C-alpha positions as CSV (number, residue, x, y, z in Angstrom):
1,M,98.6,119.1,109.4
2,T,97.7,117.6,112.8
3,Q,100.1,114.7,113.9
4,F,99.2,112.2,116.6
5,R,101.6,112.5,119.4
6,L,102.5,110.0,121.9
7,T,102.8,110.8,125.8
8,R,105.0,108.6,127.8
9,G,102.3,106.3,129.1
10,A,100.8,106.3,125.5
11,M,104.1,105.2,124.2
12,L,104.3,102.1,126.3
13,A,101.0,100.9,125.2
14,F,101.6,101.9,121.9
15,T,104.7,99.8,122.0
16,A,103.0,96.6,123.3
17,C,100.1,97.0,120.8
18,A,102.7,97.9,117.8
19,C,104.7,94.6,118.6
20,A,101.2,92.7,118.1
21,V,99.3,94.6,115.6
22,W,101.7,97.1,113.4
23,L,103.6,94.4,111.5
24,T,103.5,91.0,113.1
25,A,103.0,87.9,111.4
26,D,103.0,84.6,112.9
27,C,105.8,82.3,112.3
28,R,105.1,78.9,110.7
29,A,106.9,76.1,108.7
30,D,108.8,76.8,105.7
31,E,106.1,75.6,103.4
32,P,104.1,78.5,101.7
33,Q,101.1,79.6,103.5
34,R,97.8,79.4,101.8
35,P,96.2,82.9,101.2
36,R,92.5,83.8,101.6
37,D,90.2,82.5,98.8
38,D,90.0,85.9,97.1
39,L,93.7,86.3,96.9
40,S,95.8,84.7,94.2
41,E,98.9,83.0,95.2
42,P,101.7,83.3,92.6
43,L,102.0,80.2,90.2
44,Y,105.4,79.5,88.6
45,R,105.8,77.5,85.4
46,V,109.3,77.1,83.5
47,A,109.8,76.2,80.1
48,K,112.5,75.6,77.8
49,N,116.2,76.8,78.4
50,V,117.7,79.7,76.5
51,D,120.9,79.0,74.4
52,E,122.7,82.0,75.9
53,K,125.9,83.2,73.8
54,A,128.9,83.3,75.9
55,T,130.0,86.9,76.8
56,K,133.2,88.4,75.1
57,E,134.0,91.0,77.6
58,H,137.0,90.8,79.5
59,P,137.4,89.4,81.8
60,P,134.5,87.3,81.2
61,H,132.1,86.2,83.9
62,A,128.9,84.2,83.9
63,L,126.9,87.2,85.3
64,D,128.0,89.6,82.3
65,P,124.7,88.9,80.3
66,A,122.6,89.0,83.3
67,L,124.0,92.5,84.3
68,R,123.6,93.7,80.5
69,I,119.9,92.8,80.8
70,A,119.8,94.4,84.3
71,R,121.4,97.6,83.0
72,S,119.0,97.8,79.8
73,G,116.0,97.3,82.1
74,L,116.9,99.9,84.7
75,E,117.5,102.6,81.8
76,H,114.0,101.7,80.6
77,I,112.4,102.0,84.1
78,Q,114.1,105.4,84.5
79,A,113.4,106.7,81.2
80,D,110.0,105.2,80.6
81,V,108.2,104.1,83.8
82,K,106.7,107.3,85.6
83,D,104.3,105.1,88.1
84,Y,102.6,101.8,88.4
85,T,100.0,100.0,90.5
86,A,100.2,96.6,91.6
87,R,99.3,93.9,94.2
88,L,102.5,93.2,96.0
89,V,102.9,89.5,97.6
90,K,105.8,89.2,99.9
91,R,107.2,86.7,102.2
92,E,110.4,87.2,104.4
93,R,112.5,85.1,106.9
94,I,113.1,87.3,110.0
95,N,115.2,86.0,112.7
96,G,115.4,82.8,111.1
97,K,111.8,82.1,111.0
98,L,109.7,82.5,107.8
99,L,106.8,84.4,108.1
100,D,103.5,84.4,106.6
101,Q,102.7,85.9,103.1
102,E,101.5,89.4,103.1
103,F,99.3,91.0,100.4
104,A,99.1,94.8,99.8
105,D,97.8,96.9,97.1
106,V,100.4,99.5,96.2
107,K,100.8,102.6,94.2
108,I,104.4,103.8,93.2
109,R,105.6,106.8,91.8
110,N,109.3,106.6,90.5
111,R,111.9,109.5,91.6
112,K,112.5,111.8,88.7
113,V,115.3,114.5,88.4
114,D,116.1,117.3,86.2
115,A,119.3,117.8,84.1
116,D,120.8,119.3,87.3
117,G,119.9,116.6,89.4
118,N,117.2,118.2,91.4
119,V,114.2,116.3,92.4
120,V,111.2,117.1,90.5
121,V,108.9,114.1,91.2
122,P,109.6,112.5,94.4
123,F,109.8,108.7,95.1
124,S,106.2,108.1,96.5
125,V,104.4,105.0,97.8
126,Y,101.1,104.1,98.9
127,M,100.1,100.8,100.4
128,R,96.9,99.1,101.8
129,F,97.3,95.5,103.3
130,L,94.7,92.8,102.5
131,A,96.3,90.1,104.4
132,P,97.1,88.6,106.7
133,E,94.0,89.4,108.9
134,K,95.7,91.2,111.7
135,L,97.1,93.6,109.0
136,E,93.9,93.9,106.9
137,G,93.1,97.6,106.3
138,R,96.5,99.0,107.3
139,E,97.5,101.7,105.2
140,V,101.0,103.4,104.7
141,I,102.1,106.2,102.7
142,Y,105.9,107.3,102.3
143,V,106.7,110.5,100.1
144,E,110.3,111.5,99.6
145,N,111.3,114.9,101.4
146,E,107.8,115.0,102.9
147,N,106.2,114.7,106.2
148,E,109.7,115.2,107.6
149,G,111.0,112.1,106.1
150,K,108.2,110.1,108.0
151,I,106.1,107.3,107.1
152,V,102.5,108.2,107.6
153,G,100.3,105.1,108.5
154,H,97.7,103.6,110.7
155,A,97.6,100.0,111.9
156,G,95.2,97.2,110.5
157,G,93.2,94.8,112.4
158,K,91.0,96.0,115.2
159,V,93.4,97.9,117.4
160,L,94.3,101.4,116.6
161,R,92.8,101.1,113.2
162,L,92.5,104.5,112.6
163,A,95.0,106.2,114.7
164,T,97.5,108.0,112.7
165,V,101.1,107.6,113.2
166,Y,104.3,109.4,111.9
167,L,107.4,106.9,111.8
168,D,110.9,106.7,110.9
169,P,111.1,104.3,108.0
170,D,114.4,102.8,109.6
171,G,113.1,102.9,113.1
172,T,112.2,100.2,115.2
173,F,108.4,100.2,114.9
174,A,108.4,100.4,111.1
175,M,111.1,97.6,111.0
176,I,109.0,95.0,113.0
177,D,109.4,91.8,111.0
178,Q,110.5,93.8,108.0
179,R,114.2,92.8,105.9
180,Y,113.8,96.4,104.3
181,P,112.6,99.6,105.0
182,I,109.9,101.2,102.8
183,T,112.4,103.4,101.1
184,E,113.6,100.2,99.2
185,L,110.1,99.2,97.9
186,G,109.3,98.9,94.2
187,I,110.6,97.8,90.7
188,Q,113.1,100.2,90.3
189,V,115.1,99.8,93.5
190,L,114.7,96.2,93.0
191,T,116.6,96.4,89.7
192,E,119.4,98.7,91.3
193,R,120.0,96.2,94.2
194,L,120.1,93.3,91.7
195,I,122.7,95.1,89.6
196,E,125.0,95.9,93.0
197,K,124.5,92.2,94.0
198,G,125.6,91.0,90.5
199,E,128.6,93.2,90.4
200,R,129.8,92.5,93.8
201,D,129.5,88.7,93.2
202,R,131.4,89.2,89.9
203,Q,134.1,91.2,91.6
204,G,134.2,88.8,94.5
205,D,134.9,85.7,92.0
206,W,137.4,87.8,90.0
207,D,139.7,88.5,93.2
208,R,139.8,85.2,94.0
209,N,140.4,83.8,90.7
210,R,137.4,81.5,90.7
211,D,135.4,80.9,87.3
212,D,133.1,78.2,88.6
213,E,131.6,79.7,91.4
214,T,128.5,81.0,89.8
215,K,126.0,79.4,87.4
216,V,123.7,81.7,85.5
217,E,120.6,80.1,83.5
218,F,118.2,82.0,81.4
219,Y,114.5,80.5,80.6
220,K,112.0,81.6,78.1
221,D,108.4,81.3,78.3
222,A,108.3,81.0,82.1
223,K,105.0,82.5,83.6
224,I,103.8,84.3,86.6
225,N,100.0,84.0,87.0
226,D,99.8,83.9,83.4
227,R,102.5,86.6,82.4
228,V,105.2,85.4,80.2
229,C,108.4,86.1,81.5
230,T,112.2,85.5,80.7
231,L,113.5,83.6,84.0
232,L,116.9,84.3,85.2
233,R,118.3,81.8,87.7
234,V,121.6,82.5,89.4
235,T,123.0,79.7,91.6
236,H,126.2,79.9,94.0
237,P,127.2,76.4,94.7
238,N,129.3,77.1,97.5
239,P,128.8,79.6,100.2
240,R,131.1,82.7,100.3
241,P,131.4,86.0,102.4
242,Y,130.5,88.0,99.7
243,Y,127.3,86.0,98.5
244,D,123.9,87.1,99.9
245,F,122.1,83.7,98.4
246,H,122.7,80.2,97.1
247,V,119.8,80.4,94.5
248,A,118.1,83.7,93.2
249,Q,115.2,83.7,90.8
250,I,114.4,86.9,88.7
251,F,111.4,86.8,86.4
252,I,111.4,89.7,83.8
253,D,107.9,90.3,82.5
254,D,108.5,90.3,78.5
255,E,106.0,92.8,77.5
256,L,106.5,95.1,80.4
257,N,110.4,94.5,80.3
258,V,110.4,95.0,84.3
259,P,111.1,92.2,86.8
260,I,108.0,91.2,88.6
261,H,109.1,88.5,90.8
262,Y,112.2,87.9,92.8
263,S,113.1,85.3,95.4
264,A,116.3,84.3,97.2
265,Y,117.2,81.1,98.9
266,S,120.1,80.1,101.5
267,W,122.1,77.0,101.5
268,P,120.4,74.1,102.9
269,A,120.7,73.7,106.8
270,V,121.9,70.0,106.6
271,E,123.5,68.5,103.5
272,G,121.2,67.2,101.1
273,G,118.6,69.4,102.2
274,R,116.4,71.8,100.4
275,P,117.3,75.4,100.0
276,L,115.6,77.9,102.5
277,L,113.6,80.5,101.2
278,E,114.7,83.8,102.7
279,E,112.8,86.4,100.9
280,E,110.2,86.5,97.9
281,Y,108.3,89.3,96.2
282,T,106.1,89.3,93.4
283,Y,104.3,92.1,91.7
284,M,101.2,91.0,90.3
285,D,98.8,92.8,88.0
286,V,101.1,95.5,87.4
287,K,99.9,98.7,85.3
288,V,102.5,101.2,84.3
289,N,102.0,105.0,83.7
290,V,98.5,105.2,85.2
291,G,99.0,109.0,85.9
292,L,99.3,108.9,89.7
293,T,99.3,112.3,91.3
294,D,100.0,113.9,94.5
295,K,96.5,113.1,95.8
296,D,97.3,109.3,95.7
297,F,100.2,110.0,98.2
298,D,98.1,112.2,100.6
299,P,96.6,110.7,103.8
300,R,93.7,113.2,103.4
301,N,92.4,111.3,100.2
302,P,88.8,110.5,101.1
303,A,89.3,107.1,99.4
304,Y,91.7,106.2,102.3
305,N,91.0,105.7,106.1
306,Y,93.2,107.9,107.8
307,R,91.9,109.9,110.8
308,N,93.1,113.4,111.5
309,P,96.3,113.2,109.4
């Protein structure tokens, strides 16, 4: 495999271009940016509340039912979801500024291990960005334990569109305007992180004998782009060191039994103000177990626009 190598002079030039092209997005007001006409913005509709029975686990906590649902969902994903395709719509606040929405078509293959814990199917990601315009056409591939652990990508827009680069997923270039590395992408990792957050929040409340610090609500017949979902809303009225958010919303697709939307809001900047959106991820048009192969995560795939990968 021929790799694109950078001389010192080229590195300086690439650094300037990377900051402007690789992953940048204009910082605008907190109000959602309207996408291009041919891209659908997620639409939310919430219906009636579910009469959720109080948990009988000891010690009881408001998050107990939510954690049971999340663990059951994770078991389903691990056992039954091999791969999927989707359109990912994401928006993140970086350094206090809410960036434009990003749209990308994604292919994801979940990590599978054998009875001895050996990886038999590596976690794999392919992304092709559709918007904003400066990222349009950008492609990114990551395959666990391949390419020396690097992302294989090329920038979008007009500059360096076809120049293939190999980047550390946690490195400076790959993490420009990103809250999480590509290794954290996908429905399974999202579910795992939600369980971790829930367990930490619950333990924090228990340790401080606070039984009114977390509010959990369930809603049936919620919708994301006409997909019928169960909405789980978690609210922390008061900021605490062990809380990551003020309000979090998770939409679980009733048919697929996987989360297809997560959004988190921080506490208002001023008393009586609106919560601030910190991060939002929506997986639209999800199709599971479509039979993705190694070719789908190979930059030499003729359907992709890599040059000399």
